[in-house]
C-alpha positions, 0 to 999 in steps of 0.5 A: 462770368457772362457780362449781363447788363442789369439795367437792361434786365430791369427795363425789360422786367418793367416793360413786361409788367405793362401787359396787364398792369392792374391794381395798386403798386406793381400788380398784374392781371395776365391770365393764360390766353387772355389778350394781355397774355397773348400780347406779352408773348408776342412782345417776348417773341420779338425780344427773343428774336432781337437777342438772336434766338429763334422764337417758337410757339408750341401747340399749347402756347408755350414760347421758346427762344431757341439758340443754335445747337445744344444749349441749356434751357432757362425760363419760367412763365409769363401768365399770372394769377387772377390778381398777381404780382409783376415777378412771379414767373416773369422774373425767370423769363426775363433773367433767362432772356438777359443771360441768353442775350449777354452770352451771345453778345460775348461769344459765350455758351448758347442759352435757350429761353422758355415761357411756359403757358398756364403755369398758374393753373387757370385750367389745371396744374402747370398745364403747358409744361405738364403737356410738354413734359409728358405728365399729361396728354394734349387730348386730356388737357383739352378737356380741362375747364376754367371756373367759367366753363371755358375749355383749354382747347377753346382757350388755346385756339385764341393763339391762332396760327402761332402754334407750331410743333412741340419743341424737341427736348433732346437739344437741351442739356438741362433746365434752370429756373430762377424765381422769387421765393414766394415765402418768408424764409430769405427775407426773414433771415436777410439772406440774398439767395436760396438754392432749391434742394427739392420741390414739393409734390401736389394733389389737387381735385374738385369735390362736389356735395349735392343736397336739396335746393329749397326755400330759405324761409320755410325749410326747417333747419333739421330737414335741410340738406344744405350742400354748403354746410357739408363744405363747412363740416368737411373743412372743420374736420379735415384739420383734425384728421390730418393732425397725426399724418402731416409735418410742419411743412405740409400745407392744404387749402380749400381755395375755391367754392362755388354754390348753386344757385348762390342766392341769399334766400335759397338753401344751397343745393350744390357746392363745388370746392377745390381741395389741394394739399402739398408735401415733399413725401409721396406716401404722405400725399397718398395717405392724405388723399385717403383722409380727404376721401373718407372725410368727405364720404362721412360728411355726405353720409351724415348730412344726406348729401351725394358726393362726386369727385373731379379728376385728381391733378398732381405732381410728385416731389422732385429733387434738383439735379446735383450738378446744376445745383452745385453750379448754383451753390458755387455761384451763390458763394462767389456772389454773396459769400455766406449769405445764401442757403439751400431750401425746399420749394413749397410752391409748384413750378414748371421745373417739376414737369421738365424734370421728366425730360432733363436735369433741373435746378432752381434759384430763389431771390427774397420776396418782400414780406413773403408775399406773392399771388397778390398785387403787393408782391415785390422784391428789392431790385438790388436783390433781383440783380444779385439773382441775375448775377448768380444765374450768369455765373452758374451758366458760365461755369456749366 
């Protein structure tokens, strides 16, 4: 086993948390390309260099710490949700850094590290790894906008002269991503480790209903073309329409709604909302898309609204590589005998995109209360160290 240093690992995790520390507890606000995100990446580049790795920023702001020659690649992301926790993504980056550093100190196998940019989707869906993995062109990514109308091209320009060429994936033998579960399975069962069997697929798009903006006091209810009522009707119907198609593990969410002009005395003339759904079966994702489009068209027709769709973003379900997964399973059994399980990932991860380039696998540690994407996100530090030890055992075996 590679002789990792748990306290050094925990100290680095807490140091990274200081960039964008916010809210109560261990909250973090570090969106992609924010001042806090760029400062954190500069700090990470310094830590990589101290560990004997060569730090390289690619054109989209993803940061690689490269070992010499052929190596396994490990990591995740260091950007956060608008209100995020200290471990989502950061755990994967810092655990990879510690294993890489400890392995080099001990003369062990070479390990490279990555922190992908915009995994949390300020501009899309795992944008940085999506471009590197070939799921999206840089030209297409540059046209994506955040909720304030800032384009990806404008945001990545904030990286200044840091950006270099894209890193050649051929130098890596595989990719391992450690992450918090972000769900309740492990914390409920009391198990310490989850080895991921597969990552679900995702579809995400914006839908726009446009009606007639009008005076809220003088426009009779029966004559209104209220765009928000269209969203309300769509939301009420979609659950019923999905009923005979989905499984208990299928999920869908309307997560962001923008009204225009968004005033209390004006009937909304336009409503833009996000529609996202996730499942482990590509065919089911396609059937759900047809239901989404048919339901939106039905609502628009009944309520006298016009209908527009934004670009469809998404990724296919991905099974983990058998060899890498086997190494993680053996390491888990050695570290916590009988106290781990194989489970699917309902959350999307950079590993989905990287799977287009090389074998991938994932490792989960418990999330207290099953909470993530919230300031309350946390994991017992003893569980973090167990995950680090499993990761180090697996890399040594590989």
